[in-house]
C-alpha positions in Angstrom: 37.8 -1.0 -36.4 37.6 -4.2 -34.8 33.9 -5.8 -35.2 33.6 -6.0 -32.0 34.5 -2.2 -31.9 31.8 -1.6 -33.8 29.5 -3.9 -31.9 30.2 -1.4 -28.7 29.3 1.2 -30.6 26.3 0.6 -32.9 23.1 2.4 -31.5 20.8 -0.9 -31.7 23.4 -1.5 -29.0 23.6 2.1 -27.4 19.1 2.5 -27.2 19.3 -0.8 -25.7 22.1 0.7 -22.7 19.4 3.3 -22.8 16.6 1.1 -22.3 18.7 -1.0 -19.4 19.3 2.2 -17.2 18.4 3.3 -14.1 18.1 6.6 -15.5 15.5 6.4 -18.2 13.6 4.2 -15.4 13.5 7.1 -12.9 13.0 10.0 -16.2 9.7 7.5 -17.3 8.7 7.1 -13.8 9.2 10.8 -13.3 6.6 11.9 -15.8 4.5 9.0 -15.3 4.1 11.0 -11.5 3.6 14.1 -13.5 0.6 12.7 -15.7 -0.2 10.7 -12.5 -1.1 14.4 -11.1 -2.6 15.8 -13.4 -4.9 12.4 -13.9 -6.4 13.4 -10.0 -7.1 16.8 -10.9 -8.3 17.5 -13.6 -11.9 15.3 -14.0 -11.5 12.4 -16.5 -14.0 11.2 -19.0 -16.6 13.6 -18.0 -18.4 15.1 -20.4 -16.5 17.9 -23.2 -19.0 20.9 -22.8 -18.0 20.7 -18.7 -13.9 20.8 -19.8 -14.8 23.7 -22.0 -17.1 25.4 -19.4 -13.9 24.7 -16.8 -10.7 25.3 -18.9 -12.8 27.5 -22.2 -12.6 26.6 -25.8 -9.1 27.1 -26.7 -7.7 25.3 -23.7 -10.5 22.1 -23.7 -9.6 21.7 -26.8 -5.7 21.6 -26.1 -5.7 19.5 -23.2 -8.2 16.9 -25.0 -5.8 16.5 -28.1 -3.2 15.8 -25.9 -5.1 12.5 -24.5 -5.8 14.6 -20.1 -9.4 14.2 -20.1 -8.5 10.5 -20.6 -4.5 10.2 -19.3 -5.2 6.9 -17.9 -6.3 5.4 -21.1 -4.0 7.8 -23.3 -2.0 6.2 -25.9 0.7 8.3 -24.7 0.8 7.3 -21.2 0.2 3.4 -22.2 3.6 4.1 -24.0 5.5 5.6 -21.5 4.3 2.1 -19.1 5.0 -0.2 -21.4 8.6 1.8 -22.0 8.9 1.5 -17.8 8.1 -2.2 -18.1 10.6 -2.5 -20.3 13.6 -0.6 -19.0 13.3 -2.1 -15.7 12.9 -5.4 -17.0 16.6 -4.7 -19.1 17.3 -3.1 -15.5 17.0 -6.2 -13.5 18.6 -8.5 -15.9 21.8 -6.5 -16.6 22.5 -6.1 -12.9 20.9 -9.1 -11.5 24.3 -11.0 -12.0 26.4 -8.5 -10.6 23.9 -8.9 -7.1 23.9 -12.4 -6.8 27.6 -12.1 -7.2 27.8 -9.5 -4.4 25.0 -11.3 -2.7 27.7 -14.8 -2.7 30.7 -12.5 -1.9 31.9 -12.1 1.8 33.5 -9.0 2.4 36.7 -9.0 3.9 38.0 -5.8 1.9 35.9 -3.2 4.4 37.3 -0.7 6.2 37.3 -0.9 10.0 34.8 2.7 10.2 32.9 1.9 6.8 32.4 -0.9 10.0 31.8 1.1 12.9 29.2 3.0 10.6 27.4 -0.2 9.8 24.2 -0.6 11.9 24.2 -5.0 11.5 27.4 -4.9 13.9 28.7 -6.5 17.4 31.4 -5.7 19.2 31.8 -7.6 21.9 34.9 -9.3 24.1 34.2 -13.2 24.8 35.9 -14.2 28.3 37.3 -17.0 26.6 40.5 -17.5 24.6 40.1 -16.0 20.6 40.2 -19.7 19.4 37.5 -20.4 21.5 35.4 -18.0 21.4 36.1 -18.2 17.1 34.7 -22.2 17.3 31.9 -20.2 19.2 31.3 -17.9 17.2 31.1 -20.1 14.2 29.2 -22.9 15.4 26.5 -20.1 16.2 26.5 -18.6 12.9 26.5 -21.6 11.9 23.2 -23.2 13.2 21.7 -20.0 11.9 22.0 -21.1 8.3 25.1 -18.1 8.7 28.3 -18.8 6.5 31.3 -17.1 8.2 35.1 -16.3 7.9 37.5 -14.8 10.3 39.8 -12.3 9.7 43.0 -11.2 11.8 42.1 -7.4 11.6 44.7 -3.8 13.1 42.5 -4.4 16.3 40.9 -7.7 16.5 39.4 -10.5 14.6 36.2 -9.5 11.9 33.5 -12.2 11.2 32.3 -11.5 8.1 
């Protein structure tokens, strides 16, 4: 195997890919939500005697060891939050260049059916000839700070 192939399949790379994945961040967020529900339902920071009265000695001891009586300051909860911050940061760092490139590109390859379903669209007929209408539309878009491209389509003209 080449060193490039090894680098792509190394355990460190796979761990980085895991942390940078949106699925991992969503899984962490789900665990945080469930933990927050527990922290909301179970009164936090009360005396241990109160928990023994509510849950019994066995469950009070078990819940205490799991940190369910101090969820929001429990080490496992803070560690999950830290992993969520790292995961979200890596995900943003990984996807930002693609998002910025996508924002800068014109969507000229979009099918007409997709354009019809889009809620930000305008369809109309202008009384002037097509070249004058395009010039008017182009000037209006430029005045609003937009850049535009024109494409001749089967059923009309698309301005992207």
